[in-house]
C-alpha positions in Angstrom: -30.5 32.6 3.3 -31.1 28.9 3.8 -30.9 28.3 0.1 -27.5 30.1 -0.1 -26.2 28.0 2.8 -27.2 24.8 1.1 -25.5 25.9 -2.1 -22.4 26.7 -0.2 -22.4 23.3 1.4 -22.9 21.6 -1.9 -20.1 23.6 -3.4 -17.8 22.6 -0.6 -18.8 19.0 -0.8 -18.1 19.0 -4.6 -14.7 20.4 -4.0 -13.9 17.8 -1.3 -15.0 14.9 -3.6 -13.0 16.3 -6.5 -9.9 16.7 -4.3 -10.3 13.1 -3.0 -10.6 11.9 -6.6 -7.5 13.7 -7.6 -5.6 12.2 -4.7 -6.8 8.7 -5.7 -5.8 9.3 -9.3 -2.4 10.5 -8.4 -2.0 7.5 -6.2 -2.9 5.2 -9.1 -0.2 6.7 -11.3 2.3 6.3 -8.4 1.3 2.6 -8.2 2.0 2.2 -11.9 5.6 3.0 -11.2 5.9 0.1 -8.7 7.3 2.3 -5.9 8.7 -0.7 -3.8 10.7 -1.9 -6.8 11.7 1.7 -7.6 13.0 2.3 -4.0 15.3 -0.8 -4.3 16.5 0.5 -7.7 17.3 3.9 -6.1 19.1 2.3 -3.2 21.4 0.1 -5.3 22.0 3.0 -7.7 22.9 5.2 -4.6 25.4 2.6 -3.5 27.0 2.4 -6.9 27.2 6.2 -7.0 28.8 6.6 -3.5 31.3 3.8 -3.6 32.6 4.8 -7.0 35.9 6.8 -7.2 35.7 10.5 -7.9 33.7 13.4 -6.4 30.2 14.5 -7.3 28.3 17.6 -6.3 25.5 16.4 -3.9 22.9 18.3 -5.9 23.8 16.7 -9.2 24.0 13.3 -7.4 20.4 13.8 -6.1 19.2 14.8 -9.5 20.9 11.7 -11.1 19.2 9.4 -8.5 15.8 10.9 -9.2 16.4 10.4 -13.0 17.3 6.8 -12.4 14.2 6.4 -10.2 12.0 8.1 -12.8 13.5 5.9 -15.6 12.8 2.8 -13.5 9.3 4.1 -12.8 8.7 4.7 -16.5 9.8 1.2 -17.4 7.4 -0.2 -14.7 4.5 1.8 -16.2 5.3 0.5 -19.7 5.5 -3.0 -18.2 2.0 -2.6 -16.7 0.7 -1.1 -19.9 1.8 -4.1 -22.0 0.9 -6.7 -19.3 -2.6 -5.4 -18.5 -4.3 -8.4 -20.2 -2.5 -11.0 -18.0 -2.7 -8.8 -14.9 -6.4 -8.9 -15.2 -6.6 -12.7 -14.9 -4.2 -13.0 -11.9 -5.6 -12.3 -8.4 -2.2 -10.9 -7.3 -2.3 -8.2 -10.0 -6.0 -7.8 -10.8 -6.4 -4.7 -8.6 -3.7 -2.8 -10.3 -4.7 0.6 -11.8 -5.1 -0.6 -15.5 -6.9 -3.9 -15.1 -9.2 -2.4 -12.5 -10.1 0.4 -14.9 -8.8 3.3 -12.8 -6.2 4.2 -15.5 -6.6 3.6 -19.2 -3.9 1.8 -21.2 -3.5 4.9 -23.4 -2.9 7.1 -20.3 -0.4 4.6 -19.0 1.5 4.5 -22.3 1.8 8.2 -22.5 2.8 8.5 -18.9 5.4 5.8 -19.2 7.0 7.2 -22.4 7.1 10.7 -20.9 8.8 9.4 -17.7 11.3 7.3 -19.5 12.3 9.9 -22.1 12.5 12.8 -19.7 14.5 10.8 -17.2 17.0 9.8 -19.8 17.3 13.2 -21.3 17.7 15.0 -18.0 20.4 12.5 -16.9 22.3 13.1 -20.0 22.1 16.8 -19.6 22.9 16.9 -15.8 25.4 14.0 -15.6 27.0 12.4 -18.7 25.8 10.7 -21.9 27.3 7.4 -21.0 25.1 7.2 -17.8 22.0 8.3 -19.9 22.7 5.7 -22.5 22.9 3.0 -19.9 19.6 4.2 -18.4 18.0 4.1 -21.9 19.3 0.6 -22.5 18.0 -0.6 -19.1 14.5 0.8 -19.9 14.6 -0.8 -23.4 15.8 -4.1 -22.1 13.1 -4.3 -19.4 10.3 -3.2 -21.6 11.1 -4.7 -25.0 13.5 -7.6 -24.3 11.9 -8.8 -21.0 8.3 -7.7 -21.0 7.4 -7.9 -24.7 9.7 -10.7 -25.9 10.8 -13.0 -23.1 8.2 -13.0 -20.4 5.5 -14.9 -22.4 8.0 -17.2 -24.4 10.5 -18.8 -22.1 10.9 -20.0 -18.5 14.3 -18.3 -18.5 12.5 -14.9 -18.7 13.5 -13.9 -15.2 17.2 -15.0 -15.6 17.8 -13.0 -18.8 15.4 -10.2 -17.9 17.1 -9.8 -14.6 19.9 -8.0 -16.3 17.7 -4.9 -16.4 17.3 -4.9 -12.6 21.0 -5.4 -12.1 22.1 -2.3 -14.0 21.2 0.6 -11.6 24.4 0.3 -9.5 26.4 0.4 -12.7 24.5 3.5 -13.8 25.2 5.1 -10.4 28.9 4.2 -10.7 29.1 5.8 -14.2 27.4 8.9 -13.0 30.2 9.4 -10.5 33.2 7.9 -12.2 32.3 8.5 -15.9 33.3 5.0 -16.9 32.8 1.3 -16.0 35.3 -0.7 -13.9 35.4 -4.2 -12.6 33.7 -3.2 -9.4 30.3 -2.2 -10.8 30.3 -5.3 -12.9 30.6 -7.3 -9.7 27.6 -5.4 -8.3 25.7 -6.2 -11.5 26.5 -9.9 -11.1 25.3 -10.0 -7.5 21.9 -8.6 -8.4 21.7 -10.7 -11.6 22.2 -14.0 -9.6 19.9 -12.7 -6.8 16.9 -12.2 -9.1 16.0 -15.8 -10.1 15.9 -17.1 -6.5 13.9 -14.1 -5.4 11.3 -14.3 -8.2 11.1 -18.1 -8.4 10.3 -18.2 -4.7 7.4 -15.8 -5.4 6.2 -17.8 -8.5 6.0 -21.0 -6.5 3.1 -19.6 -4.5 1.4 -18.2 -7.7 2.2 -21.0 -10.2 -1.5 -21.6 -10.8 -2.1 -17.9 -11.7 0.8 -17.8 -14.0 -0.5 -21.0 -15.8 -3.9 -19.4 -16.3 -2.3 -16.2 -17.6 -0.2 -18.2 -20.1 3.1 -17.1 -18.6 5.8 -19.9 -18.7 7.3 -19.3 -15.3 9.7 -22.1 -14.2 7.3 -23.8 -11.8 4.7 -24.0 -14.6 7.0 -25.4 -17.3 9.6 -27.4 -15.3 7.7 -28.2 -12.2 8.0 -27.3 -8.5 10.8 -29.7 -7.7 13.1 -28.4 -10.4 12.2 -24.8 -9.4 13.2 -25.4 -5.8 16.5 -27.1 -7.0 17.3 -24.0 -9.2 16.6 -21.7 -6.3 19.1 -23.6 -4.2 21.7 -23.5 -7.0 21.3 -19.8 -7.5 21.5 -19.1 -3.8 24.9 -21.0 -3.6 26.2 -19.1 -6.6 25.0 -15.8 -5.1 26.9 -16.4 -1.9 30.1 -17.2 -3.8 29.8 -14.1 -6.0 28.8 -11.8 -3.0 32.1 -12.7 -1.4 34.1 -11.4 -4.4 34.1 -7.7 -3.3 35.8 -8.7 -0.1 38.2 -11.1 -1.8 39.5 -8.6 -4.3 39.7 -5.8 -1.8 36.8 -3.8 -3.1 35.1 -4.1 0.3 36.4 -4.7 3.8 35.8 -6.9 6.9 32.3 -5.5 7.7 31.0 -6.4 4.2 32.8 -9.8 4.3 31.2 -10.8 7.6 27.7 -9.8 6.5 28.0 -11.4 3.1 29.1 -14.7 4.7 26.4 -14.6 7.4 23.5 -13.6 5.1 24.6 -15.8 2.3 24.7 -18.8 4.5 21.2 -17.9 5.8 19.9 -17.7 2.3 21.4 -21.1 1.4 19.9 -22.6 4.6 16.4 -21.2 3.7 16.7 -22.4 0.1 17.8 -25.9 1.3 14.7 -26.1 3.6 12.6 -25.0 0.6 14.2 -27.7 -1.5 13.3 -30.4 1.1 9.9 -29.0 1.8 6.7 -31.0 1.3 3.3 -29.9 0.0 2.3 -28.9 3.5 5.4 -26.7 4.2 6.3 -25.5 0.7 4.2 -22.3 0.7 5.6 -21.0 4.0 9.2 -22.0 3.0 8.9 -20.2 -0.3 7.5 -17.2 1.5 10.5 -17.1 3.8 13.0 -17.3 0.9 11.2 -14.5 -0.9 11.0 -12.2 2.2 14.5 -12.9 3.3 16.0 -12.3 -0.2 14.8 -8.7 -0.1 16.4 -8.1 3.3 19.5 -9.9 2.1 20.1 -7.6 -0.9 19.4 -4.5 1.1 21.7 -5.4 3.9 24.5 -6.5 1.5 24.5 -3.2 -0.3 24.2 -1.3 3.0 27.3 -3.1 4.1 29.1 -1.9 1.0 28.2 1.7 2.0 29.3 1.1 5.6 32.7 -0.3 4.4 33.2 2.5 2.0 32.6 5.0 4.8 35.0 3.3 7.1 37.7 3.2 4.4 37.1 6.9 3.6 37.5 7.8 7.3 40.7 5.7 7.7 42.4 7.3 4.7 41.6 10.9 5.8 44.6 12.9 7.0 44.6 13.5 10.8 
């Protein structure tokens, strides 16, 4: 009787351990998809989808968003698959699933290819081929052009590679409207100009790690002073371009006020970073990096709010 009880306890313990391992393993594959980046991709794609002209069935819209998210996740997995060697020598990335040994590079490659191909195929089937082609191009650009070609060769890797991160609202627009207009190109340009300031602020605090990994980020190649100057320049350009939706009538007063306020704040933080000394640079760069995330989110949320207001104002009473 006692032996049977012990065997039952061991069986239960084995099942519990196995279940915990499966949860950990699932979590590792989720981490490979860079969920925080994926959530921002989904949000900007959602904004593009909702502010575009035309009507879309909510169910189809949700599936399209999930496809875009899965495509972004697949691209992130392939990015981690290729960059596993440099991730292993950087403290910021050394605990990621591949360099820490929790997921093999072969498993990541298969997972990434499956995600990317299935997301593109399903989007083409459920939405339209143009949107699917744009998603496929975005994945190709991020993985091949940015990760494999540019990242280890030029300090302009972030500038050129940022095109991939700027395409999701364009894809969302095409899902709804079936074609590209001037408006989604403006959204593309906003994210394209936002990307360098955002990532260069991060790279300032990790320049030593990038140098050890052999990645020619701007602070490593051009120096910290030049990087801070470029962050300020891109912040000014970003504010100017972010005002365009209001100027051309694509967005209303709510968006215009928020774009001006948050754009001015971004420039102020970038100016403080530009003037910072060795003692204050790290905290100043951290503030630019953190605020830039809030800035982009609020800017696109304001577009949604304005679109909702315009929709309500044009409804017949």
